[in-house]
N, C-alpha and C positions, 0 to 999 in steps of 0.2 A: 495267597498264591505263592508258589515257590520262586526262589531267586532264579532258578533255571529258566522259567518262562519269561521273567523280566529281562533276562540277559540276551534273549533272542531278537534278531531283526531280520525281516525277510524282504527281498527286493527282486524285481524283474527289470532287466535292462531292455528298454524299448527305443525304437527310432528307425530312421531310414537306413537302408543298406549302405555301407560305406561311411556311416557317420562316426564310427570308432568305438562301437559298443564292446566288441571282442578285444580290441587293443586295450581298452580301459580295464576290462576284467583281467587280462594278462598282467597289466601293470599293478593292479591291486593285489593279485595273488603273489607277485614277485616281491612287492613291498612288504607284505605280511609274512614272507618267507614260507608260504605253502607251495610255492613253485621254485625249483632251484635255478631257473633261468627266466629271463625276460622274453617270453614267447611273442610271436608275431604271426598274424594270419597271412601276411604277404609272403612269408617264406615257408609257410607250412609248419611252423613250430608252436603255434598257439595251443594252450592247454584245452581250449574249448572246441576248436575245429578238428574233431577226431575221426569223423566219418570219411571214407575214401573220396566221396563226391565233394565233401567240404574242402579237403586238401587240394583236390583237382581244380575246383572253381574259386578257391580263396574267399569263400563266403560261408557264413553260418547258415545251415539249411534245416537244422532242428534244434530244439532247446537243450541246454546242458545245465546241470545243477552243480554248484560248488559251495563249499563252506569255508569262510575266511575268518579266522579269529583276529580280533583287534581290540585292544584296550579292555580286556576282560569280557568282551561281548562276542557272540557268535553270529556272524553275518551270513545268512543263507541267500545265495545269489543265483538267479536264473538268467543265463545268457540266451537271448531269443533271436531268430532270424529277422533281418531288417527288410528283406524283400517282401513285397505285398503278396507274392505268389505263395509264400509259406506262412500265412497269417495265423493258421490254426494254433501253432505252438505259442505264439505271442498272446493270443486271446485266452488260451487255457491257463497260461501262467498268471494272468490277472487274478484268478480265483485262489491262487496258492499263496499270495503275499499280502503284506500291509502297504508297501510303498513301491511306486513305479518310478524308476529313474529314466527320464527321457534324455537321450543323448542327441545333441544338436551340433551339426558341423557348422562352425563359424563362417566358412566360405560359401555355404549353400543356404543356410537358414532353415526355417521350419518348412518341411515338405507336407504335401497333402496327406501322405501315409502317416506321418507323425501326428498331424492334427486329428486325423481319424482315430488313432489309438488313444490320443489324449482325451477325446470326448468319451470313448468307451470306458476308459479307466475312471473318469469322473462319474459316469453312470453307475459304476460298481462301487462308489464311495471309497476309492483308493487314494491314499496320499500320493501326491505327484510332486516331483522336483525335476530340475533341469541341470544337466552337466554340459557345459559348452566346451567342445573339443576343437582341435585344429586351429587354435588362435594364431599359430605360427604360419598359416597359409598366406600367400601373397595377396596384397591389396584388400585386406580385411578392414572394414570400418566398424569399430566397436559400437558407436552410437547407432549406426544403421542396423547392426545385428540385434541390439537390444530393442529397438523400435519394432523390428520384424517380430521378435519373440512376443512382445507385449501385444501387438496387433493380432497375432495368430493364436496365442495361448492365454491372453488376458493380462490385465495390469496387476494381478496378484502374484505374478512372478517377480520375486525380489532377489537381486544379486547379493550374495553373502560374501563373495570375493570376486575380483576381476583381475585380468592380466595386467601386469605392470607395463606391458607394451604389447603391440600386435605385430604379426608378421615376423620378420627376422629379429625384431627387438623383444620378442616374447621371452622374457628371462625368468618370470616367476609370477606369483599371484599375491594380491594384497587384500586384506580385509577391508570391506567398504561399508560396514554397518555401525561405525561409531556414531555417537549421538548427533554429530554435526552433518552426517550424511544426508543427501537428498532422498535416499530410500528409507530412512528411519521412520517417517510418519506412516508410510504404507505398511511397514513391518508391524509397528505398534497397533495400528488399527486392525490389521488382520488377526493378530494374536488376541486382541481384546474381543473380537467377534466370536472367538471360540468358547467364551465363558461369560455367562450373564453377569456375575459379580464383577468380573474384570471389566466388562463393558461399562458398567455403572461408574466404576472408578475412573475409567478412561474419559468418560463424558464429563465427570466432575473436575478432574485435574488436568486433562488434555495431554497426558503422557503416561508411560509405563516405565518402571525401572528395568535395568538390564537383567536383574534377577527374575523379575516377573516374566519378561520375554523368554528367557532361557527355560524357565520351569514349564511354561505353557506352550512352547513352540511345537513339541511333538503332537500335541492334541490339535493344534491349529493346522498342522500339515495333514493330519488324518482327516479333518473335517473339510479341508480344501479352502480354508480362508487365507492360507499362505502357501506359495509354491517356491521353495528356495532355488536359487541358481548358483552353481559353483563352476569354476573354470578348472580344467585339468587336461593334461596331455598324456595319452597312453604310450606315446613313443619316447618323449623326453623325460617322463615321470614327473614333470612339473605339476604341482597341485594335487598329486596322488595322496600324500600323507594328510593334507588338509581335508580332502574328500573322505578318506577313511575315518578321520576324527569326527567329522560332522555326522556321517550316516550312522556311526556307532553310538553317538551321544544324543543327537537331536532329532532322530526320526522315531516314529511310534513303535512300541513293542506290541506283541499280541494282546497284552492287557489293556493298552490304550486304544485299540482298534475299534472301529464301528462294529458292533456285534453282527454276526451272520444271522440269517433267518432261515428256519426250517419248517417243514410241515409234517403232520402225522401221516398224511396220505399223499401219494404221488399226485402232483398237480393240485394239491390242496391249498389251503390258505397258509402262506408262509409267515406265520405270526409267532413262532417259538424262537426266542433268542438263544443263540449258542454262545455261551460265555466261556472263556479259556480257563476253565477250572480243572486243574490236574486231578482232583478227587472225584469229579463227576463221571458218569458213564461215557465211554469213548465214542467220539464221532470223528470221522475223517472223510476227506474228499479226494478221489482219484483225479489227478490233473494231467497225467501223461502215462502212456504205455509204450514199451519197446519190445518187439519180438525178435528173438535171436534163434536161428536154427539149432544152435548148440546149447545155449544157456536156457532157452525157453523165454517165457513172457516175464518182463520186469514192469511192475506197476508202481508209479510214483504217487505218494499220498501226502496230503497236508493234514496233520493232526490239528483238529479244531478244538476238541474238548477231551478231557480225560487223559489217562496214562495207559498206553498200550505196551504190554510186556512181550518179550520175544517168544514165550511159551504159551501165549494166549491165542485167541482166534477172534473172528468177527463175522457179522452177518452182512451180506450185500443187500441193501434195502430194496433194490430193483427186483430181486428174485426171491428174497426171504430165506435164502440158503445160508447155512453156517459153514465157515471154512477154517480149518486149522492153518496157522501161519507157519511155513517152514522156517523162516527167520526174518528178523528185521534188519534192514541194510541201510547204512549211511552211504550216500552217493557223493563222490567228488570227481566230476568229469567222467572218465571211463572206468574209474576205480570204485570198488565198493568195500565196505568193512562191516562186520557184524555189530549190531546195537543191542543192548540189554533191554532198553525201553525208550519210548519217546513221549514227549509231553506237548501241550498245546503250543503251536507255532513251529514245531519241527517239521521238516520235509524229509521223508524217508521212502524206502521202497520195499516191496515184497516180491518174491520170485515165484514163478510156476503156479499162479492161480489164473488159469486160462479164462475163467468166467468174468474177470474184472474188465470193465469198459471205462474209457474216459468219461468223466462226469458222474460216475457211480458214487453214492454215499455208502460208507461202510460204518457199522455201528456195533456197540456192545449188543449182545443178543436181546436184552430186555429193553423195551422202549425204542423200537426202530424209528428213525426219522429220515426225511427226504429233503435234500437241498435242491434249489432250483436247477433246472437243466442248463447245460451250456448252450450258448447261441453262437453259431459260426456261419460264415457266408456259404451259400449254395455253390456247387460247382458251376463253372461257366463254359468249360470246354469238354467235349466228349470224343473219344477215339474208340473204334472197334478193334479188338485185339484177338489174335490167335497165337498159340505157341508155334515157334518155328519147327520144333521137333515133335513128331507124333508121340514120342515117349513122355512128353511133358504135359499131355492133355489132362492127366489126373492130378498133376501138381499145381497147375496154373490157378485154379479156382481157390483152393485153400491158401496158397501163397499170397494172392492178391487180397484175400480177406484179412490176413494177418497185417498186411501193410495198411489196409483201410482202418483197422482197429487203432493204429498209431496216429492217424491223421483224419480227423472228422470232416475235413474239406475234400477228402478223396473218397470216392464211392465206386463200387464195382458190382456187377451183376448182369444177368441176362435180360435183355430188352424183351418184355413179354410179347411185343408185337412183331419184332423182326427176328428174335431168337439169337441175335448177336451178343457176344460178351463185350460189355462196354466198360471202359475205364474213364471216369469223370473227375476233373480237377479244376483248379482255379486258372490254369494256363497251360500252354504246351510245355513250357519250362518245368512247371510243377509236375506234370506227368512224366517228362523225361527223367527227372530225378527219381520219381517212384519206380520207373522201369529200370533205372540203374541199380536201385536197391534190390529189385527182383532178380536181376542177373547176378549181382554181387553175393547176395545171401542165399538165394534158392536155386541158382544156376539155371534159370529159365529165361530164354530169350523170346522176343515177341515179333510177330508180323503185325503191322498197323495199317488200318485203312479208315476212310471216312465212313461214319455210320450211315446206314440207310435211314431215311426219314420215314416214320410210321404214318404214311398217308392213310386216308380212308376213301372208300368209294361210295357214291350215292347216286340217286336219280333226281332229275329236275322236272319231268313231266309224267303224266300217267300213260301207261301202255298195257298191252296184253301179251301174254306169252303162251306158247303151246308146244308140247312135245309128245310124240307117240313112241314108246319104247317097245320094240318087237324083236324077239330073237328066237329063231327056230333052227336047231342043229341036230335033229333026231331026238326022239323021246320027248320029255316035257320041255316046253319052251318058256319064254319070259314075255309078259305083256303088261303094259300099263300106259294109260294116256291121261294127260293132265292139261286143263285149261286154267289160266290164272290171270289176275289183274295186278299191276304194280302201280303204286302212287307214292309220291314223296311225303315225308313228314317233316315237321319243324326240326331245326337243328337241335340235337341232343335228346330227341324223343325216343330214339332207338328203333327196334324192329317190332312190328305187330303182325301176327298171323291170324287171318280170318277164315274160318271154315264156313263157306256159303254153299256147300253141296246139299242139294235136295233130290229126293227121288232115288237115292242110292246109286247114282252114277259112278261113285267111288265108294266101296264098302267102308263102313265105319272103322274097321281094324286097320285100314291102309291110310287113313287121314294122317295119323302121327308120322307115318313113313314119308309121306309127301313133305311134311314140315321138316323132318330130319334131313331129307335130300336138299331142301332149300337152304337150311342152315349150314350144311356142309359146304355148299358152293359159296355162300356169303362169307364164311370164315376164310376161304382161300382167295376170294376176289374174282372178278370177271375180266376187267380190262387191264389191270396192272398188277394183280397179285396182292391186293390189300383188302382188309375186311370191309364188307358192305354194312352201312349203317343208315338209320333214319328213313325207313320205308315201310309201307304196309303192303302185304301180299295177301290177296283174297283168292282162294281156290274155289271156283264156282262150277266146274263141270269136268267130266272125264269119262273114261270107259275102262272096263275090266273084262277078264276072261275067266270063266269058272274054273278052268284047269291051270292055265299058264300064269295067271296073276299071282304075285307073291310080294313080300316086303321089299326085296331088292328092286324089283321092277318099278315099284312106285317111288322108291328113293331116287332112282335114276331119272325117272320121268319128271318128278317134281323139280330136281336140280336143273335139268336141262330146259324145262319150261321157264324156270326163273331166269336162266342165262339168256334165253330168247327174248323175254320181255324186258330184261335189264338193258340189253344192247339197243332196244328201240326207245328207251325212256330218256334219251339224251344224258347219258351218265357223265359225271364229273368226279374229279379227285378233290378231296378236302385235305388241307394241310394244317398241322398243329400250329397254333399261334401262342406265343409266350408273352407274359406280362413282364416287362423289364423295369427295374428301378436303377437308374444310372446316376452315380454320384461323381460329380466333377467340380473342380474349381470354377468359379463364375466366369473367368476369362475365356473358358473354352465353350461356353454355352452355345454361341452362334455356330461354331464349327460342328458341334455335336448335332444340333437340330438340323442343319443343312445336310449332314451326312446320313441322317436317319432315312431320308427318302431313297437314298441309294441302296439301303438295306431292305427296301419294301416295308418299312416300318411306319407306324402312325403314332404321333405324339398325343398323349391323352391328358397331360398336366405337368405342372412344374411347381416345386416348392423351394424356397430359399432357407438355408440353414447357415447363418453367419455369412461367410464369404463363399460358401459352396452352394451348388444347385443340385437338386434331386429332380431328374427328368423322368417322367413316367411315359412309357410307350409300349405298344404291342408290336411284335416282330415275329416273322415266320421262324420256326425252329431251325430250318436249314441255314438261314442267315445268322440267327442268334448263336449257333454253335461256333461260328467263326468271328463273332463280333468282338471278342476280347482283343484280338490282334489289331482290329480297326481302332478300337477305343484307346488302346495303348499307344498306337502311332499318333493319334490326334492329340492326346493329352501328355505325351512324353512320359507315359507310365503312371500318371497321377490319377487317372480315372478308374473306377471300378463299377461293377453292376451285379445285381442279383436277378434271378428270374424264376418264374414258376408257370406251369401250364395255365392257359386262359380258356381257349376255345378252338374250334375248327372253323376255317374259312375256305371258300372255293379257291383252288389253285388256278392262277391265270392260264389261259388256253395254250399259249406257246410253251409254257413250262410243263403243262400236262402232256402235250404231244411228245416232249422229250422223254418223260417218265414212261409213257405207254410204249414208245418205240424201244426204249432200253429193255423193258420187260419182254417184249416180243422176241428180241434178239436173244435174251437169256433163255427163254423157253425153247427156241429153235436150236 
């Protein structure tokens, strides 16, 4: 394999918002002289926070890609949002890199969000390391900080350097892994575990040489038997040269990485190893897309195998379609430059291929392969939207779809039950940022309101219905008469139509019209404007007129007979119930479980994962749509949840009365 592949190192910066990720990136870029100034997120000069909403909020809200040369190596660096509401970019970045750099604020320690990302990175076999920032904060106890890191992230986190002081005395960092160090045994044991021969030697001799540790450290990091910790300050620049030296020399290259797995068929067995061979057929993975109304779509790709040249093309595995590449682009923040070719490990972009989606596998035309799909959290908050200006009605749908293509945690589309255009995201803040982009890029402003809940109507007892439709206004009239019975069915069994007519009281050609009339009314609802479900309707008698009876007459008679019987059958509303999986630190468990009853929720189980609890519950959709703010308030932003539809349950009588009353006023 070529020296070029060996010289690449890829990283994603992960951690809680405000921990100092972007400041760290600014410092590294300045130290490596790829940025002419020492930028800062606080004053809007960061090389990473380039979006208008990022400058306004002083927070990274989308991932940004940079290339930093150091000591003959090329460091590909992805800066990701630290806020849990912008999780998609952080999760997608995991698939593009070998090593995850977790940035921990010494004054706050390891947060729930950081712990969650740490576990996800481990599940994807990524090398993980820690950078301790803000050691110059007031009242920081180094021993307590390290104890917290070891408790939260495990004892395999080994300090490679530590501050010479803390707080105002923080003047520099010192190496702490000399052979007399108390951390040395953990380091040697972790490195030994990365190789069977080395493990045998370690068992036999009880120690490893510094040369053996250094040679095998990248592999140990990749396998997760060691997680290095270094100290650095993005503001004072203390520890930045040491950090750059370490990540350029001692972290795994694409050649040393755990091989990716692919399948020949989508959702097939992922048993084909993708090795970073520049001479093999090209395979790449799309990990980010950005839509620009002027430039068009920019798709970011990780080259996993093969060499892709600028005049070549590739096949999108999902569609099987071949596309010519307009050009290959090297991305550095908001700037791009043309590339002649890219090799395994490189992160690059292609422009104006609208069919590319996040998670797509792109391949050489021969031997198409599929990489596993991306997994991201489901939206937790939904808002119904309309354009403020009528002139924007045609623009809003396509514009929202472009924004949804950038962020797999944002979804948009028409609710099939209510017809409303919904925007769904991880939080109100998440949606506010999306709507800001909509206004900034596409000049579309929105009106927002709470979505209607897609209730259902059904019956609880058996009843009978009757209607005679008769209309005479000169000439041929209309006539149809229908008698029917209604009875409830079990939940989820749907609608059943029974033809029990004997003796021709309704002619055969009109029976389908009776059913059509009933179905028309069921679709629109009877008591509150929601679809009717789970009932049997048996038509057993009726009358007709040789001249005046026609299709429309029996449609109207059937529909109104159904309405008559439905209103006598003690109708109720059913509300959608969601299954929730709530992730919280254990200390909040009591507060969460007591709050669930206030949300009309029912707890169905609980699992412990380390120091976290996973609470399973069912909750009405109406409450679930607003639960994110409740959870955030209770857990100080540390809790999260996912949800999916479970079943329909009867709506309590007092709430049903409110919905029915509101519907009547709307109709009037």
